[in-house]
VOPAGU-2260 file (C-alpha; in pm, 1 decimal, decimal comma):
REM VOPAGU-2260
SITE   aa  ch    i         X         Y         Z
SITE  UNK   A    0   20551,0   -5955,2     127,2
SITE  UNK   A    1   20228,4   -5770,3     212,5
SITE  UNK   A    2   19973,0   -5854,2     479,2
SITE  UNK   A    3   19725,7   -6011,2     236,6
SITE  UNK   A    4   19988,5   -6246,5      94,2
SITE  UNK   A    5   20112,3   -6334,3     441,1
SITE  UNK   A    6   19761,7   -6424,4     555,0
SITE  UNK   A    7   19705,2   -6631,3     242,7
SITE  UNK   A    8   20015,8   -6835,4     321,7
SITE  UNK   A    9   19968,5   -6876,5     695,4
SITE  UNK   A   10   19597,1   -6855,2     760,7
SITE  UNK   A   11   19634,0   -6560,9     997,9
SITE  UNK   A   12   19282,8   -6452,7     908,5
SITE  UNK   A   13   19140,4   -6768,0    1071,6
SITE  UNK   A   14   19181,2   -6646,1    1428,0
SITE  UNK   A   15   18806,9   -6598,6    1464,3
SITE  UNK   A   16   18818,9   -6227,6    1376,5
SITE  UNK   A   17   18895,0   -6031,8    1063,4
SITE  UNK   A   18   19263,8   -5951,4    1112,3
SITE  UNK   A   19   19271,2   -5698,3     827,3
SITE  UNK   A   20   18957,6   -5494,8     900,4
SITE  UNK   A   21   18985,2   -5144,5    1043,8
SITE  UNK   A   22   18782,9   -5043,9    1348,8
SITE  UNK   A   23   18486,4   -4819,0    1281,8
SITE  UNK   A   24   18473,4   -4662,7    1629,7
SITE  UNK   A   25   18713,2   -4610,6    1917,5
SITE  UNK   A   26   18744,9   -4947,1    2098,6
SITE  UNK   A   27   18711,2   -4976,0    2474,7
SITE  UNK   A   28   19022,5   -4923,3    2684,6
SITE  UNK   A   29   19141,1   -5226,0    2882,1
SITE  UNK   A   30   19068,4   -5156,2    3250,8
SITE  UNK   A   31   19367,3   -5358,0    3374,6
SITE  UNK   A   32   19558,4   -5469,8    3569,3
SITE  UNK   A   33   19813,3   -5558,1    3300,8
SITE  UNK   A   34   19901,5   -5888,2    3470,5
SITE  UNK   A   35   19785,8   -6103,8    3758,8
SITE  UNK   A   36   19979,6   -6402,1    3892,7
SITE  UNK   A   37   20345,3   -6479,8    3833,3
SITE  UNK   A   38   20559,6   -6584,1    3539,8
SITE  UNK   A   39   20686,6   -6941,5    3567,6
SITE  UNK   A   40   21030,5   -7037,3    3437,6
SITE  UNK   A   41   20874,0   -7355,7    3296,0
SITE  UNK   A   42   20565,7   -7177,0    3166,3
SITE  UNK   A   43   20453,0   -7168,2    2805,4
SITE  UNK   A   44   20371,8   -6819,0    2675,0
SITE  UNK   A   45   20043,9   -6821,0    2482,7
SITE  UNK   A   46   20019,5   -6476,4    2323,9
SITE  UNK   A   47   19707,0   -6265,5    2285,1
SITE  UNK   A   48   19506,7   -6351,7    1975,2
SITE  UNK   A   49   19744,1   -6631,9    1879,9
SITE  UNK   A   50   19800,0   -7005,4    1911,9
SITE  UNK   A   51   20067,7   -7228,2    2062,8
SITE  UNK   A   52   20152,3   -7576,5    1936,6
SITE  UNK   A   53   20203,9   -7813,8    2227,5
SITE  UNK   A   54   20480,7   -8076,2    2242,0
SITE  UNK   A   55   20341,9   -8403,7    2116,1
SITE  UNK   A   56   20057,1   -8243,5    1921,2
SITE  UNK   A   57   19753,7   -8024,3    1965,8
SITE  UNK   A   58   19755,6   -7668,8    2088,3
SITE  UNK   A   59   19587,3   -7381,9    2269,2
SITE  UNK   A   60   19488,7   -7025,4    2174,2
SITE  UNK   A   61   19443,4   -6705,1    2375,3
SITE  UNK   A   62   19109,5   -6603,4    2227,8
SITE  UNK   A   63   18993,9   -6309,7    2443,1
SITE  UNK   A   64   19083,4   -6103,2    2750,4
SITE  UNK   A   65   18866,5   -5965,1    3030,9
SITE  UNK   A   66   18960,5   -5721,7    3309,2
SITE  UNK   A   67   18758,2   -5516,5    3556,4
SITE  UNK   A   68   19026,6   -5298,2    3714,8
SITE  UNK   A   69   19114,9   -5541,6    3994,0
SITE  UNK   A   70   19117,4   -5887,6    3837,0
SITE  UNK   A   71   19183,4   -6042,8    3497,7
SITE  UNK   A   72   19068,3   -6355,7    3316,5
SITE  UNK   A   73   19132,0   -6498,7    2971,5
SITE  UNK   A   74   18934,5   -6709,8    2726,3
SITE  UNK   A   75   19144,5   -7002,4    2603,2
SITE  UNK   A   76   19049,6   -7214,1    2303,2
SITE  UNK   A   77   19155,0   -7570,0    2223,5
SITE  UNK   A   78   19378,6   -7608,2    1916,0
SITE  UNK   A   79   19672,2   -7416,4    1772,2
SITE  UNK   A   80   19460,2   -7261,6    1492,3
SITE  UNK   A   81   19099,1   -7148,5    1491,3
SITE  UNK   A   82   18838,4   -7398,1    1372,7
SITE  UNK   A   83   18463,8   -7391,4    1425,5
SITE  UNK   A   84   18338,3   -7584,4    1725,7
SITE  UNK   A   85   18658,6   -7573,4    1930,4
SITE  UNK   A   86   18619,8   -7586,4    2308,2
SITE  UNK   A   87   18657,7   -7253,0    2488,4
SITE  UNK   A   88   18684,4   -7178,2    2859,2
SITE  UNK   A   89   18743,3   -6874,4    3078,3
SITE  UNK   A   90   19046,5   -6920,7    3302,4
SITE  UNK   A   91   19210,1   -6738,1    3592,5
SITE  UNK   A   92   19539,9   -6777,2    3777,4
SITE  UNK   A   93   19583,1   -7094,6    3980,4
SITE  UNK   A   94   19331,8   -7288,0    3772,2
SITE  UNK   A   95   19415,7   -7638,1    3643,6
SITE  UNK   A   96   19339,9   -7690,3    3274,1
SITE  UNK   A   97   19395,2   -7961,0    3013,2
SITE  UNK   A   98   19454,5   -7914,5    2640,0
SITE  UNK   A   99   19521,0   -8194,8    2391,5
SITE  UNK   A  100   19587,0   -8432,8    2678,7
SITE  UNK   A  101   19843,8   -8202,9    2845,1
SITE  UNK   A  102   19774,6   -8068,9    3195,7
SITE  UNK   A  103   19872,2   -7717,6    3305,6
SITE  UNK   A  104   19835,0   -7468,4    3586,0
SITE  UNK   A  105   19747,1   -7114,6    3476,9
SITE  UNK   A  106   20044,0   -6931,1    3627,9
SITE  UNK   A  107   19985,0   -6580,0    3494,9
SITE  UNK   A  108   19717,5   -6395,1    3298,0
SITE  UNK   A  109   19820,4   -6071,8    3125,0
SITE  UNK   A  110   19662,1   -5845,4    2867,6
SITE  UNK   A  111   19919,3   -5970,8    2618,1
SITE  UNK   A  112   19983,5   -6334,3    2722,3
SITE  UNK   A  113   19877,7   -6629,4    2936,3
SITE  UNK   A  114   20149,7   -6839,1    3101,8
SITE  UNK   A  115   20066,8   -7210,1    3131,3
SITE  UNK   A  116   20293,7   -7417,6    3355,6
SITE  UNK   A  117   20302,7   -7788,7    3259,5
SITE  UNK   A  118   20227,1   -8016,0    3553,2
SITE  UNK   A  119   20402,0   -8318,7    3402,4
SITE  UNK   A  120   20783,0   -8333,8    3410,7
SITE  UNK   A  121   20791,3   -8487,3    3062,0
SITE  UNK   A  122   20597,9   -8191,3    2919,2
SITE  UNK   A  123   20835,7   -7947,9    3091,9
SITE  UNK   A  124   21135,9   -8129,0    2946,9
SITE  UNK   A  125   20983,5   -8140,0    2597,4
SITE  UNK   A  126   20915,8   -7765,5    2604,2
SITE  UNK   A  127   21278,1   -7694,5    2700,0
SITE  UNK   A  128   21442,4   -7942,5    2459,9
SITE  UNK   A  129   21711,7   -7817,7    2223,4
SITE  UNK   A  130   21607,7   -7811,7    1855,6
SITE  UNK   A  131   21806,9   -8005,9    1594,8
SITE  UNK   A  132   21903,9   -7672,7    1434,8
SITE  UNK   A  133   21865,7   -7301,5    1504,0
SITE  UNK   A  134   21807,8   -7237,3    1133,2
SITE  UNK   A  135   21437,9   -7213,7    1039,8
SITE  UNK   A  136   21313,2   -7441,9     762,9
SITE  UNK   A  137   20951,8   -7321,4     738,9
SITE  UNK   A  138   20617,0   -7459,0     848,8
SITE  UNK   A  139   20576,8   -7721,4    1119,6
SITE  UNK   A  140   20947,0   -7804,3    1095,9
SITE  UNK   A  141   21002,0   -7488,3    1300,5
SITE  UNK   A  142   20788,1   -7598,4    1595,0
SITE  UNK   A  143   21096,4   -7641,2    1814,0
SITE  UNK   A  144   21199,5   -7282,1    1734,7
SITE  UNK   A  145   20859,9   -7116,8    1770,7
SITE  UNK   A  146   20707,6   -7299,7    2069,4
SITE  UNK   A  147   20982,6   -7353,6    2322,9
SITE  UNK   A  148   21146,3   -7254,5    2649,5
SITE  UNK   A  149   21492,0   -7359,3    2530,9
SITE  UNK   A  150   21749,6   -7094,7    2637,7
SITE  UNK   A  151   21952,6   -7110,6    2316,0
SITE  UNK   A  152   21642,0   -7053,9    2102,5
SITE  UNK   A  153   21522,4   -6769,2    2324,2
SITE  UNK   A  154   21867,2   -6607,4    2303,9
SITE  UNK   A  155   21877,8   -6638,6    1924,0
SITE  UNK   A  156   21529,0   -6492,5    1893,1
SITE  UNK   A  157   21615,2   -6202,0    2122,1
SITE  UNK   A  158   21919,6   -6110,8    1914,5
SITE  UNK   A  159   21694,8   -6057,4    1613,2
SITE  UNK   A  160   21534,0   -5755,6    1780,3
SITE  UNK   A  161   21687,4   -5419,8    1868,2
SITE  UNK   A  162   21847,2   -5415,5    2216,2
SITE  UNK   A  163   21660,0   -5316,5    2530,3
SITE  UNK   A  164   21547,0   -4953,8    2516,1
SITE  UNK   A  165   21570,0   -4937,1    2136,7
SITE  UNK   A  166   21279,9   -4924,8    1892,6
SITE  UNK   A  167   21158,9   -5155,9    1617,4
SITE  UNK   A  168   20951,0   -4994,9    1341,5
SITE  UNK   A  169   20707,3   -5226,5    1165,0
SITE  UNK   A  170   20569,8   -5077,6     844,8
SITE  UNK   A  171   20202,6   -5089,7     764,1
SITE  UNK   A  172   20119,6   -5373,5     521,8
SITE  UNK   A  173   20484,6   -5479,3     515,0
SITE  UNK   A  174   20618,7   -5817,4     629,5
SITE  UNK   A  175   20921,6   -5833,2     860,7
SITE  UNK   A  176   21120,8   -6146,4     787,4
SITE  UNK   A  177   21456,2   -6079,9     953,4
SITE  UNK   A  178   21401,5   -6266,3    1280,3
SITE  UNK   A  179   21639,2   -6563,6    1303,5
SITE  UNK   A  180   21397,9   -6823,0    1446,4
SITE  UNK   A  181   21130,9   -6796,3    1178,0
SITE  UNK   A  182   20907,7   -6524,6    1323,4
SITE  UNK   A  183   20750,0   -6260,3    1100,4
SITE  UNK   A  184   20543,0   -5959,8    1207,7
SITE  UNK   A  185   20292,5   -5774,9     991,1
SITE  UNK   A  186   20088,1   -5461,6    1064,0
SITE  UNK   A  187   19739,7   -5508,8     920,5
SITE  UNK   A  188   19591,1   -5168,5    1005,5
SITE  UNK   A  189   19665,9   -4837,6    1174,5
SITE  UNK   A  190   19387,0   -4596,2    1267,0
SITE  UNK   A  191   19540,4   -4268,4    1382,1
SITE  UNK   A  192   19194,5   -4116,1    1441,8
SITE  UNK   A  193   19112,9   -4367,1    1716,7
SITE  UNK   A  194   19477,3   -4427,7    1809,2
SITE  UNK   A  195   19481,6   -4803,3    1756,0
SITE  UNK   A  196   19660,7   -5055,5    1535,8
SITE  UNK   A  197   19650,0   -5426,2    1464,6
SITE  UNK   A  198   19955,0   -5643,0    1408,0
SITE  UNK   A  199   20017,0   -6015,2    1383,8
SITE  UNK   A  200   20309,3   -6248,3    1450,5
SITE  UNK   A  201   20339,8   -6572,2    1255,8
SITE  UNK   A  202   20581,6   -6858,0    1323,9
SITE  UNK   A  203   20582,3   -7218,9    1198,2
SITE  UNK   A  204   20276,9   -7127,0     985,9
SITE  UNK   A  205   20078,1   -7048,0    1303,8
SITE  UNK   A  206   19946,3   -6700,9    1389,9
SITE  UNK   A  207   20122,1   -6684,0    1727,7
SITE  UNK   A  208   19986,7   -6339,2    1823,1
SITE  UNK   A  209   19732,2   -6090,9    1698,0
SITE  UNK   A  210   19726,2   -5764,8    1890,2
SITE  UNK   A  211   19401,9   -5605,0    1780,9
SITE  UNK   A  212   19333,1   -5239,5    1864,5
SITE  UNK   A  213   19670,5   -5193,5    2037,7
SITE  UNK   A  214   19735,9   -4845,2    2177,6
SITE  UNK   A  215   20044,1   -4645,7    2267,7
SITE  UNK   A  216   20160,1   -4768,9    2607,1
SITE  UNK   A  217   20031,3   -5123,9    2562,1
SITE  UNK   A  218   20265,9   -5414,5    2632,3
SITE  UNK   A  219   20308,2   -5679,8    2362,8
SITE  UNK   A  220   20534,7   -5981,1    2330,3
SITE  UNK   A  221   20701,3   -6171,8    2048,5
SITE  UNK   A  222   20936,3   -6471,7    2086,5
SITE  UNK   A  223   20968,2   -6418,2    2460,5
SITE  UNK   A  224   21063,3   -6049,5    2423,6
SITE  UNK   A  225   20842,4   -5773,2    2561,9
SITE  UNK   A  226   20780,4   -5432,5    2403,5
SITE  UNK   A  227   20578,6   -5118,4    2467,2
SITE  UNK   A  228   20385,4   -4968,8    2179,2
SITE  UNK   A  229   20564,6   -4633,8    2171,3
SITE  UNK   A  230   20421,1   -4462,7    1861,9
SITE  UNK   A  231   20158,9   -4507,3    1591,6
SITE  UNK   A  232   20189,5   -4319,0    1264,6
SITE  UNK   A  233   20002,1   -4354,9     938,2
SITE  UNK   A  234   20288,1   -4567,3     805,0
SITE  UNK   A  235   20427,4   -4767,3    1096,6
SITE  UNK   A  236   20392,2   -4909,3    1446,8
SITE  UNK   A  237   20693,8   -4842,2    1666,7
SITE  UNK   A  238   20771,1   -5092,4    1943,0
SITE  UNK   A  239   21027,3   -5012,8    2213,5
SITE  UNK   A  240   21191,5   -5317,1    2367,6
SITE  UNK   A  241   21142,7   -5329,3    2744,3
SITE  UNK   A  242   21288,3   -5670,4    2836,5
SITE  UNK   A  243   21651,6   -5782,7    2824,1
């Protein structure tokens, strides 16, 4: 299935930007650092350009990133999908935030994700709960597979990717549907002149990540697995798995 059809089904073009448009000039390079703060074992990974459905309803999106070479902040938006008028706020590590009635501490801010640690034990338990099945059904029924810290789900998702050190090639304008927990990845554009590409992950009918203007060497994440963008060609983005 092509990128246009995927967006029509999932709404991935509603992230607040045009996910299919090509850049007209070389975008600015992120000044870094890649990450500030620490990853929390209980933390929820909200991926760059995407949304995260929270246990019990509601959600949060990683709308924009800012870095000045020594520090990093992120703009988070209320709601799992973009809608006009949603509350936005700039956050940094250590900050307490609340989304859809759920309280979190911002544990880590990276170029590719924000880690939100629930402050309530019930929210931590809900995020780690085992799903009724590891087989995706489609749509919101896959919430427990797409938005979770459960070890069995993370392990199943990780097995759908090449092993650490190996490379995944995602074809331009081609959907990737082989991931066992319902995730699909689509490349929407590649600009070899400026050396950037855009690609989107969708799970449970939510655009869970949109890496716009990604460059070779950038870190990205899908389903708890980290990759480096290792090559951009006219036909494909190649992602080398860096995490176990």
